[in-house]
PDB file of N, CA, C and O in Angstrom:
ATOM      1  N   MET A   1     270.287 105.736 179.133  1.00  0.00           N
ATOM      2  CA  MET A   1     269.179 106.540 179.566  1.00  0.00           C
ATOM      3  C   MET A   1     267.932 105.666 179.654  1.00  0.00           C
ATOM      4  O   MET A   1     267.672 104.845 178.774  1.00  0.00           O
ATOM      5  N   GLU A   2     267.180 105.849 180.703  1.00  0.00           N
ATOM      6  CA  GLU A   2     265.955 105.077 180.887  1.00  0.00           C
ATOM      7  C   GLU A   2     264.741 105.943 180.541  1.00  0.00           C
ATOM      8  O   GLU A   2     264.781 107.168 180.656  1.00  0.00           O
ATOM      9  N   VAL A   3     263.683 105.292 180.123  1.00  0.00           N
ATOM     10  CA  VAL A   3     262.417 105.985 179.904  1.00  0.00           C
ATOM     11  C   VAL A   3     261.737 106.106 181.262  1.00  0.00           C
ATOM     12  O   VAL A   3     261.645 105.136 182.015  1.00  0.00           O
ATOM     13  N   LEU A   4     261.269 107.294 181.559  1.00  0.00           N
ATOM     14  CA  LEU A   4     260.574 107.522 182.819  1.00  0.00           C
ATOM     15  C   LEU A   4     259.333 106.645 182.897  1.00  0.00           C
ATOM     16  O   LEU A   4     258.512 106.628 181.980  1.00  0.00           O
ATOM     17  N   THR A   5     259.207 105.925 183.992  1.00  0.00           N
ATOM     18  CA  THR A   5     258.006 105.123 184.251  1.00  0.00           C
ATOM     19  C   THR A   5     257.387 105.596 185.557  1.00  0.00           C
ATOM     20  O   THR A   5     257.987 106.358 186.314  1.00  0.00           O
ATOM     21  N   ARG A   6     256.188 105.131 185.796  1.00  0.00           N
ATOM     22  CA  ARG A   6     255.525 105.484 187.055  1.00  0.00           C
ATOM     23  C   ARG A   6     256.346 104.964 188.243  1.00  0.00           C
ATOM     24  O   ARG A   6     256.446 105.638 189.268  1.00  0.00           O
ATOM     25  N   ALA A   7     256.922 103.787 188.107  1.00  0.00           N
ATOM     26  CA  ALA A   7     257.719 103.204 189.190  1.00  0.00           C
ATOM     27  C   ALA A   7     258.949 104.066 189.502  1.00  0.00           C
ATOM     28  O   ALA A   7     259.273 104.297 190.667  1.00  0.00           O
ATOM     29  N   ILE A   8     259.624 104.533 188.458  1.00  0.00           N
ATOM     30  CA  ILE A   8     260.794 105.386 188.672  1.00  0.00           C
ATOM     31  C   ILE A   8     260.367 106.694 189.328  1.00  0.00           C
ATOM     32  O   ILE A   8     260.993 107.138 190.291  1.00  0.00           O
ATOM     33  N   ALA A   9     259.317 107.308 188.821  1.00  0.00           N
ATOM     34  CA  ALA A   9     258.828 108.568 189.384  1.00  0.00           C
ATOM     35  C   ALA A   9     258.440 108.388 190.847  1.00  0.00           C
ATOM     36  O   ALA A   9     258.773 109.224 191.687  1.00  0.00           O
ATOM     37  N   ASN A  10     257.741 107.305 191.152  1.00  0.00           N
ATOM     38  CA  ASN A  10     257.335 107.051 192.533  1.00  0.00           C
ATOM     39  C   ASN A  10     258.545 106.822 193.436  1.00  0.00           C
ATOM     40  O   ASN A  10     258.566 107.258 194.587  1.00  0.00           O
ATOM     41  N   GLU A  11     259.557 106.129 192.896  1.00  0.00           N
ATOM     42  CA  GLU A  11     260.779 105.885 193.673  1.00  0.00           C
ATOM     43  C   GLU A  11     261.412 107.204 194.113  1.00  0.00           C
ATOM     44  O   GLU A  11     261.772 107.368 195.279  1.00  0.00           O
ATOM     45  N   TYR A  12     261.546 108.141 193.177  1.00  0.00           N
ATOM     46  CA  TYR A  12     262.172 109.423 193.498  1.00  0.00           C
ATOM     47  C   TYR A  12     261.286 110.278 194.391  1.00  0.00           C
ATOM     48  O   TYR A  12     261.785 110.960 195.286  1.00  0.00           O
ATOM     49  N   ARG A  13     259.994 110.251 194.162  1.00  0.00           N
ATOM     50  CA  ARG A  13     259.085 110.994 195.035  1.00  0.00           C
ATOM     51  C   ARG A  13     259.170 110.451 196.452  1.00  0.00           C
ATOM     52  O   ARG A  13     259.226 111.219 197.413  1.00  0.00           O
ATOM     53  N   ASP A  14     259.182 109.119 196.588  1.00  0.00           N
ATOM     54  CA  ASP A  14     259.257 108.500 197.912  1.00  0.00           C
ATOM     55  C   ASP A  14     260.582 108.809 198.598  1.00  0.00           C
ATOM     56  O   ASP A  14     260.619 109.042 199.807  1.00  0.00           O
ATOM     57  N   ARG A  15     261.672 108.811 197.829  1.00  0.00           N
ATOM     58  CA  ARG A  15     262.978 109.159 198.402  1.00  0.00           C
ATOM     59  C   ARG A  15     262.982 110.613 198.865  1.00  0.00           C
ATOM     60  O   ARG A  15     263.583 110.934 199.890  1.00  0.00           O
ATOM     61  N   ALA A  16     262.318 111.492 198.120  1.00  0.00           N
ATOM     62  CA  ALA A  16     262.251 112.915 198.496  1.00  0.00           C
ATOM     63  C   ALA A  16     261.430 113.106 199.764  1.00  0.00           C
ATOM     64  O   ALA A  16     261.709 114.004 200.559  1.00  0.00           O
ATOM     65  N   LEU A  17     260.422 112.268 199.955  1.00  0.00           N
ATOM     66  CA  LEU A  17     259.589 112.383 201.157  1.00  0.00           C
ATOM     67  C   LEU A  17     260.390 112.102 202.424  1.00  0.00           C
ATOM     68  O   LEU A  17     260.012 112.543 203.510  1.00  0.00           O
ATOM     69  N   LEU A  18     261.480 111.381 202.292  1.00  0.00           N
ATOM     70  CA  LEU A  18     262.327 111.066 203.442  1.00  0.00           C
ATOM     71  C   LEU A  18     263.273 112.211 203.797  1.00  0.00           C
ATOM     72  O   LEU A  18     263.896 112.198 204.858  1.00  0.00           O
ATOM     73  N   LEU A  19     263.379 113.193 202.918  1.00  0.00           N
ATOM     74  CA  LEU A  19     264.270 114.332 203.142  1.00  0.00           C
ATOM     75  C   LEU A  19     263.534 115.461 203.854  1.00  0.00           C
ATOM     76  O   LEU A  19     262.307 115.537 203.792  1.00  0.00           O
ATOM     77  N   PRO A  20     264.281 116.346 204.535  1.00  0.00           N
ATOM     78  CA  PRO A  20     263.636 117.533 205.107  1.00  0.00           C
ATOM     79  C   PRO A  20     262.993 118.345 203.981  1.00  0.00           C
ATOM     80  O   PRO A  20     263.572 118.473 202.902  1.00  0.00           O
ATOM     81  N   SER A  21     261.811 118.889 204.223  1.00  0.00           N
ATOM     82  CA  SER A  21     261.077 119.573 203.146  1.00  0.00           C
ATOM     83  C   SER A  21     261.765 120.861 202.706  1.00  0.00           C
ATOM     84  O   SER A  21     261.750 121.181 201.518  1.00  0.00           O
ATOM     85  N   ASN A  22     262.364 121.605 203.628  1.00  0.00           N
ATOM     86  CA  ASN A  22     263.034 122.876 203.278  1.00  0.00           C
ATOM     87  C   ASN A  22     262.177 123.726 202.346  1.00  0.00           C
ATOM     88  O   ASN A  22     262.700 124.411 201.467  1.00  0.00           O
ATOM     89  N   GLY A  23     260.879 123.680 202.537  1.00  0.00           N
ATOM     90  CA  GLY A  23     260.000 124.462 201.670  1.00  0.00           C
ATOM     91  C   GLY A  23     260.018 123.982 200.236  1.00  0.00           C
ATOM     92  O   GLY A  23     259.696 124.746 199.327  1.00  0.00           O
ATOM     93  N   LEU A  24     260.388 122.732 200.014  1.00  0.00           N
ATOM     94  CA  LEU A  24     260.516 122.122 198.683  1.00  0.00           C
ATOM     95  C   LEU A  24     261.548 122.822 197.804  1.00  0.00           C
ATOM     96  O   LEU A  24     261.495 122.731 196.578  1.00  0.00           O
ATOM     97  N   GLN A  25     262.484 123.517 198.438  1.00  0.00           N
ATOM     98  CA  GLN A  25     263.548 124.185 197.678  1.00  0.00           C
ATOM     99  C   GLN A  25     264.509 123.159 197.095  1.00  0.00           C
ATOM    100  O   GLN A  25     264.737 122.096 197.672  1.00  0.00           O
ATOM    101  N   ASP A  26     265.060 123.498 195.954  1.00  0.00           N
ATOM    102  CA  ASP A  26     265.994 122.626 195.245  1.00  0.00           C
ATOM    103  C   ASP A  26     267.404 122.858 195.794  1.00  0.00           C
ATOM    104  O   ASP A  26     268.253 123.461 195.137  1.00  0.00           O
ATOM    105  N   ILE A  27     267.632 122.360 197.023  1.00  0.00           N
ATOM    106  CA  ILE A  27     268.923 122.542 197.677  1.00  0.00           C
ATOM    107  C   ILE A  27     269.351 121.235 198.333  1.00  0.00           C
ATOM    108  O   ILE A  27     268.528 120.362 198.608  1.00  0.00           O
ATOM    109  N   GLY A  28     270.647 121.119 198.576  1.00  0.00           N
ATOM    110  CA  GLY A  28     271.184 119.988 199.316  1.00  0.00           C
ATOM    111  C   GLY A  28     270.866 118.637 198.700  1.00  0.00           C
ATOM    112  O   GLY A  28     271.032 118.429 197.498  1.00  0.00           O
ATOM    113  N   GLU A  29     270.406 117.724 199.543  1.00  0.00           N
ATOM    114  CA  GLU A  29     270.108 116.360 199.104  1.00  0.00           C
ATOM    115  C   GLU A  29     268.976 116.319 198.082  1.00  0.00           C
ATOM    116  O   GLU A  29     268.972 115.469 197.192  1.00  0.00           O
ATOM    117  N   ARG A  30     268.025 117.228 198.207  1.00  0.00           N
ATOM    118  CA  ARG A  30     266.915 117.291 197.245  1.00  0.00           C
ATOM    119  C   ARG A  30     267.453 117.636 195.857  1.00  0.00           C
ATOM    120  O   ARG A  30     266.985 117.091 194.857  1.00  0.00           O
ATOM    121  N   ARG A  31     268.423 118.529 195.792  1.00  0.00           N
ATOM    122  CA  ARG A  31     269.028 118.896 194.506  1.00  0.00           C
ATOM    123  C   ARG A  31     269.777 117.701 193.917  1.00  0.00           C
ATOM    124  O   ARG A  31     269.663 117.431 192.722  1.00  0.00           O
ATOM    125  N   LYS A  32     270.533 116.992 194.734  1.00  0.00           N
ATOM    126  CA  LYS A  32     271.254 115.808 194.257  1.00  0.00           C
ATOM    127  C   LYS A  32     270.284 114.773 193.710  1.00  0.00           C
ATOM    128  O   LYS A  32     270.547 114.149 192.682  1.00  0.00           O
ATOM    129  N   LEU A  33     269.166 114.592 194.394  1.00  0.00           N
ATOM    130  CA  LEU A  33     268.140 113.651 193.948  1.00  0.00           C
ATOM    131  C   LEU A  33     267.566 114.088 192.599  1.00  0.00           C
ATOM    132  O   LEU A  33     267.373 113.269 191.700  1.00  0.00           O
ATOM    133  N   ARG A  34     267.299 115.384 192.471  1.00  0.00           N
ATOM    134  CA  ARG A  34     266.768 115.924 191.209  1.00  0.00           C
ATOM    135  C   ARG A  34     267.767 115.725 190.075  1.00  0.00           C
ATOM    136  O   ARG A  34     267.388 115.319 188.977  1.00  0.00           O
ATOM    137  N   GLU A  35     269.024 116.006 190.333  1.00  0.00           N
ATOM    138  CA  GLU A  35     270.045 115.843 189.300  1.00  0.00           C
ATOM    139  C   GLU A  35     270.183 114.379 188.885  1.00  0.00           C
ATOM    140  O   GLU A  35     270.374 114.078 187.707  1.00  0.00           O
ATOM    141  N   GLU A  36     270.086 113.480 189.847  1.00  0.00           N
ATOM    142  CA  GLU A  36     270.163 112.049 189.553  1.00  0.00           C
ATOM    143  C   GLU A  36     269.007 111.621 188.650  1.00  0.00           C
ATOM    144  O   GLU A  36     269.207 110.892 187.678  1.00  0.00           O
ATOM    145  N   LEU A  37     267.799 112.078 188.976  1.00  0.00           N
ATOM    146  CA  LEU A  37     266.623 111.747 188.167  1.00  0.00           C
ATOM    147  C   LEU A  37     266.747 112.339 186.768  1.00  0.00           C
ATOM    148  O   LEU A  37     266.431 111.673 185.781  1.00  0.00           O
ATOM    149  N   GLN A  38     267.201 113.575 186.679  1.00  0.00           N
ATOM    150  CA  GLN A  38     267.395 114.209 185.369  1.00  0.00           C
ATOM    151  C   GLN A  38     268.327 113.389 184.493  1.00  0.00           C
ATOM    152  O   GLN A  38     268.026 113.117 183.331  1.00  0.00           O
ATOM    153  N   ALA A  39     269.459 112.998 185.060  1.00  0.00           N
ATOM    154  CA  ALA A  39     270.450 112.244 184.294  1.00  0.00           C
ATOM    155  C   ALA A  39     269.930 110.851 183.933  1.00  0.00           C
ATOM    156  O   ALA A  39     270.178 110.358 182.833  1.00  0.00           O
ATOM    157  N   ARG A  40     269.217 110.229 184.851  1.00  0.00           N
ATOM    158  CA  ARG A  40     268.735 108.864 184.625  1.00  0.00           C
ATOM    159  C   ARG A  40     267.722 108.801 183.495  1.00  0.00           C
ATOM    160  O   ARG A  40     267.737 107.868 182.692  1.00  0.00           O
ATOM    161  N   CYS A  41     266.833 109.803 183.431  1.00  0.00           N
ATOM    162  CA  CYS A  41     265.718 109.730 182.477  1.00  0.00           C
ATOM    163  C   CYS A  41     265.712 110.868 181.459  1.00  0.00           C
ATOM    164  O   CYS A  41     264.718 111.059 180.758  1.00  0.00           O
ATOM    165  N   ASN A  42     266.803 111.626 181.367  1.00  0.00           N
ATOM    166  CA  ASN A  42     266.895 112.721 180.400  1.00  0.00           C
ATOM    167  C   ASN A  42     265.708 113.680 180.514  1.00  0.00           C
ATOM    168  O   ASN A  42     264.995 113.926 179.541  1.00  0.00           O
ATOM    169  N   LEU A  43     265.513 114.208 181.709  1.00  0.00           N
ATOM    170  CA  LEU A  43     264.409 115.126 181.972  1.00  0.00           C
ATOM    171  C   LEU A  43     264.924 116.548 182.110  1.00  0.00           C
ATOM    172  O   LEU A  43     266.107 116.769 182.371  1.00  0.00           O
ATOM    173  N   THR A  44     264.031 117.506 181.935  1.00  0.00           N
ATOM    174  CA  THR A  44     264.390 118.892 182.214  1.00  0.00           C
ATOM    175  C   THR A  44     264.417 119.081 183.726  1.00  0.00           C
ATOM    176  O   THR A  44     263.893 118.261 184.480  1.00  0.00           O
ATOM    177  N   GLU A  45     265.026 120.161 184.146  1.00  0.00           N
ATOM    178  CA  GLU A  45     265.071 120.469 185.574  1.00  0.00           C
ATOM    179  C   GLU A  45     263.664 120.615 186.130  1.00  0.00           C
ATOM    180  O   GLU A  45     263.366 120.098 187.206  1.00  0.00           O
ATOM    181  N   LEU A  46     262.800 121.312 185.411  1.00  0.00           N
ATOM    182  CA  LEU A  46     261.426 121.519 185.871  1.00  0.00           C
ATOM    183  C   LEU A  46     260.680 120.191 186.019  1.00  0.00           C
ATOM    184  O   LEU A  46     259.992 119.969 187.016  1.00  0.00           O
ATOM    185  N   GLN A  47     260.817 119.320 185.037  1.00  0.00           N
ATOM    186  CA  GLN A  47     260.152 118.019 185.126  1.00  0.00           C
ATOM    187  C   GLN A  47     260.632 117.246 186.348  1.00  0.00           C
ATOM    188  O   GLN A  47     259.824 116.696 187.097  1.00  0.00           O
ATOM    189  N   ALA A  48     261.946 117.204 186.547  1.00  0.00           N
ATOM    190  CA  ALA A  48     262.502 116.456 187.675  1.00  0.00           C
ATOM    191  C   ALA A  48     262.064 117.043 189.013  1.00  0.00           C
ATOM    192  O   ALA A  48     261.725 116.298 189.932  1.00  0.00           O
ATOM    193  N   VAL A  49     262.067 118.364 189.133  1.00  0.00           N
ATOM    194  CA  VAL A  49     261.622 119.008 190.376  1.00  0.00           C
ATOM    195  C   VAL A  49     260.164 118.668 190.640  1.00  0.00           C
ATOM    196  O   VAL A  49     259.799 118.309 191.759  1.00  0.00           O
ATOM    197  N   ASN A  50     259.340 118.779 189.625  1.00  0.00           N
ATOM    198  CA  ASN A  50     257.921 118.477 189.808  1.00  0.00           C
ATOM    199  C   ASN A  50     257.693 117.026 190.200  1.00  0.00           C
ATOM    200  O   ASN A  50     256.865 116.745 191.066  1.00  0.00           O
ATOM    201  N   ILE A  51     258.404 116.111 189.586  1.00  0.00           N
ATOM    202  CA  ILE A  51     258.251 114.693 189.924  1.00  0.00           C
ATOM    203  C   ILE A  51     258.657 114.448 191.367  1.00  0.00           C
ATOM    204  O   ILE A  51     257.945 113.772 192.109  1.00  0.00           O
ATOM    205  N   ILE A  52     259.796 114.993 191.767  1.00  0.00           N
ATOM    206  CA  ILE A  52     260.263 114.808 193.138  1.00  0.00           C
ATOM    207  C   ILE A  52     259.264 115.379 194.140  1.00  0.00           C
ATOM    208  O   ILE A  52     259.097 114.841 195.234  1.00  0.00           O
ATOM    209  N   ASN A  53     258.605 116.465 193.763  1.00  0.00           N
ATOM    210  CA  ASN A  53     257.618 117.077 194.646  1.00  0.00           C
ATOM    211  C   ASN A  53     256.223 116.464 194.487  1.00  0.00           C
ATOM    212  O   ASN A  53     255.279 116.884 195.156  1.00  0.00           O
ATOM    213  N   GLY A  54     256.096 115.469 193.599  1.00  0.00           N
ATOM    214  CA  GLY A  54     254.835 114.758 193.443  1.00  0.00           C
ATOM    215  C   GLY A  54     253.822 115.411 192.530  1.00  0.00           C
ATOM    216  O   GLY A  54     252.637 115.085 192.584  1.00  0.00           O
ATOM    217  N   PHE A  55     254.272 116.333 191.689  1.00  0.00           N
ATOM    218  CA  PHE A  55     253.358 117.059 190.805  1.00  0.00           C
ATOM    219  C   PHE A  55     253.426 116.520 189.377  1.00  0.00           C
ATOM    220  O   PHE A  55     254.514 116.257 188.865  1.00  0.00           O
ATOM    221  N   HIS A  56     252.292 116.359 188.746  1.00  0.00           N
ATOM    222  CA  HIS A  56     252.175 116.048 187.315  1.00  0.00           C
ATOM    223  C   HIS A  56     252.839 114.738 186.887  1.00  0.00           C
ATOM    224  O   HIS A  56     253.206 114.592 185.721  1.00  0.00           O
ATOM    225  N   ILE A  57     252.995 113.807 187.784  1.00  0.00           N
ATOM    226  CA  ILE A  57     253.687 112.559 187.460  1.00  0.00           C
ATOM    227  C   ILE A  57     253.030 111.820 186.289  1.00  0.00           C
ATOM    228  O   ILE A  57     253.740 111.423 185.365  1.00  0.00           O
ATOM    229  N   PRO A  58     251.708 111.617 186.286  1.00  0.00           N
ATOM    230  CA  PRO A  58     251.116 110.899 185.143  1.00  0.00           C
ATOM    231  C   PRO A  58     251.386 111.597 183.805  1.00  0.00           C
ATOM    232  O   PRO A  58     251.584 110.937 182.784  1.00  0.00           O
ATOM    233  N   ASP A  59     251.391 112.925 183.817  1.00  0.00           N
ATOM    234  CA  ASP A  59     251.642 113.682 182.586  1.00  0.00           C
ATOM    235  C   ASP A  59     253.062 113.449 182.078  1.00  0.00           C
ATOM    236  O   ASP A  59     253.271 113.215 180.887  1.00  0.00           O
ATOM    237  N   TYR A  60     254.027 113.513 182.976  1.00  0.00           N
ATOM    238  CA  TYR A  60     255.423 113.333 182.574  1.00  0.00           C
ATOM    239  C   TYR A  60     255.708 111.901 182.124  1.00  0.00           C
ATOM    240  O   TYR A  60     256.499 111.683 181.206  1.00  0.00           O
ATOM    241  N   VAL A  61     255.071 110.938 182.761  1.00  0.00           N
ATOM    242  CA  VAL A  61     255.241 109.539 182.348  1.00  0.00           C
ATOM    243  C   VAL A  61     254.682 109.350 180.937  1.00  0.00           C
ATOM    244  O   VAL A  61     255.291 108.679 180.104  1.00  0.00           O
ATOM    245  N   LYS A  62     253.526 109.943 180.682  1.00  0.00           N
ATOM    246  CA  LYS A  62     252.921 109.825 179.352  1.00  0.00           C
ATOM    247  C   LYS A  62     253.783 110.513 178.292  1.00  0.00           C
ATOM    248  O   LYS A  62     253.976 109.974 177.203  1.00  0.00           O
ATOM    249  N   ILE A  63     254.295 111.689 178.607  1.00  0.00           N
ATOM    250  CA  ILE A  63     255.174 112.406 177.674  1.00  0.00           C
ATOM    251  C   ILE A  63     256.393 111.555 177.346  1.00  0.00           C
ATOM    252  O   ILE A  63     256.785 111.449 176.184  1.00  0.00           O
ATOM    253  N   ALA A  64     256.992 110.951 178.362  1.00  0.00           N
ATOM    254  CA  ALA A  64     258.181 110.119 178.155  1.00  0.00           C
ATOM    255  C   ALA A  64     257.860 108.898 177.297  1.00  0.00           C
ATOM    256  O   ALA A  64     258.655 108.513 176.440  1.00  0.00           O
ATOM    257  N   ALA A  65     256.699 108.290 177.525  1.00  0.00           N
ATOM    258  CA  ALA A  65     256.303 107.114 176.747  1.00  0.00           C
ATOM    259  C   ALA A  65     256.083 107.488 175.282  1.00  0.00           C
ATOM    260  O   ALA A  65     256.505 106.756 174.386  1.00  0.00           O
ATOM    261  N   ILE A  66     255.437 108.605 175.036  1.00  0.00           N
ATOM    262  CA  ILE A  66     255.189 109.063 173.662  1.00  0.00           C
ATOM    263  C   ILE A  66     256.510 109.373 172.965  1.00  0.00           C
ATOM    264  O   ILE A  66     256.712 109.008 171.806  1.00  0.00           O
ATOM    265  N   LYS A  67     257.408 110.049 173.683  1.00  0.00           N
ATOM    266  CA  LYS A  67     258.717 110.385 173.119  1.00  0.00           C
ATOM    267  C   LYS A  67     259.504 109.118 172.779  1.00  0.00           C
ATOM    268  O   LYS A  67     260.120 109.039 171.716  1.00  0.00           O
ATOM    269  N   ALA A  68     259.485 108.135 173.668  1.00  0.00           N
ATOM    270  CA  ALA A  68     260.206 106.878 173.432  1.00  0.00           C
ATOM    271  C   ALA A  68     259.616 106.132 172.243  1.00  0.00           C
ATOM    272  O   ALA A  68     260.344 105.541 171.445  1.00  0.00           O
ATOM    273  N   GLU A  69     258.285 106.164 172.131  1.00  0.00           N
ATOM    274  CA  GLU A  69     257.638 105.486 171.011  1.00  0.00           C
ATOM    275  C   GLU A  69     258.010 106.155 169.686  1.00  0.00           C
ATOM    276  O   GLU A  69     258.288 105.473 168.700  1.00  0.00           O
ATOM    277  N   LYS A  70     258.016 107.484 169.665  1.00  0.00           N
ATOM    278  CA  LYS A  70     258.405 108.213 168.452  1.00  0.00           C
ATOM    279  C   LYS A  70     259.843 107.897 168.058  1.00  0.00           C
ATOM    280  O   LYS A  70     260.140 107.683 166.883  1.00  0.00           O
ATOM    281  N   GLU A  71     260.727 107.869 169.042  1.00  0.00           N
ATOM    282  CA  GLU A  71     262.125 107.569 168.758  1.00  0.00           C
ATOM    283  C   GLU A  71     262.288 106.152 168.225  1.00  0.00           C
ATOM    284  O   GLU A  71     263.089 105.914 167.321  1.00  0.00           O
ATOM    285  N   ALA A  72     261.540 105.224 168.775  1.00  0.00           N
ATOM    286  CA  ALA A  72     261.594 103.835 168.311  1.00  0.00           C
ATOM    287  C   ALA A  72     261.114 103.737 166.860  1.00  0.00           C
ATOM    288  O   ALA A  72     261.706 103.017 166.055  1.00  0.00           O
ATOM    289  N   GLN A  73     260.036 104.464 166.526  1.00  0.00           N
ATOM    290  CA  GLN A  73     259.521 104.445 165.159  1.00  0.00           C
ATOM    291  C   GLN A  73     260.523 105.071 164.196  1.00  0.00           C
ATOM    292  O   GLN A  73     260.700 104.586 163.078  1.00  0.00           O
ATOM    293  N   GLU A  74     261.177 106.143 164.624  1.00  0.00           N
ATOM    294  CA  GLU A  74     262.161 106.803 163.763  1.00  0.00           C
ATOM    295  C   GLU A  74     263.357 105.882 163.511  1.00  0.00           C
ATOM    296  O   GLU A  74     263.926 105.886 162.419  1.00  0.00           O
ATOM    297  N   ASN A  75     263.731 105.104 164.508  1.00  0.00           N
ATOM    298  CA  ASN A  75     264.860 104.186 164.357  1.00  0.00           C
ATOM    299  C   ASN A  75     264.525 103.009 163.461  1.00  0.00           C
ATOM    300  O   ASN A  75     265.417 102.412 162.859  1.00  0.00           O
ATOM    301  N   GLU A  76     263.241 102.669 163.367  1.00  0.00           N
ATOM    302  CA  GLU A  76     262.815 101.597 162.470  1.00  0.00           C
ATOM    303  C   GLU A  76     262.919 102.011 161.018  1.00  0.00           C
ATOM    304  O   GLU A  76     263.207 101.194 160.144  1.00  0.00           O
ATOM    305  N   ASN A  77     262.683 103.279 160.771  1.00  0.00           N
ATOM    306  CA  ASN A  77     262.684 103.800 159.401  1.00  0.00           C
ATOM    307  C   ASN A  77     264.028 104.096 158.964  1.00  0.00           C
ATOM    308  O   ASN A  77     264.225 104.544 157.835  1.00  0.00           O
TER     309      ASN A  77
END
């Protein structure tokens, strides 16, 4: 599992921009992209959908960084 970074989020957002918008519905190729991002970075469905649609990316990156830091500290102890 990877920690979500701005680069990863931008990669998925950019890939989604190449797909038909379909009203930003979570269907077809957009759904596959969302599922791939979820699995890659251990995100919730809502987080992945928002990232793919370009919403709240800085917030989700920060949340992921804080979570990774907490996990690293717990593993040290």
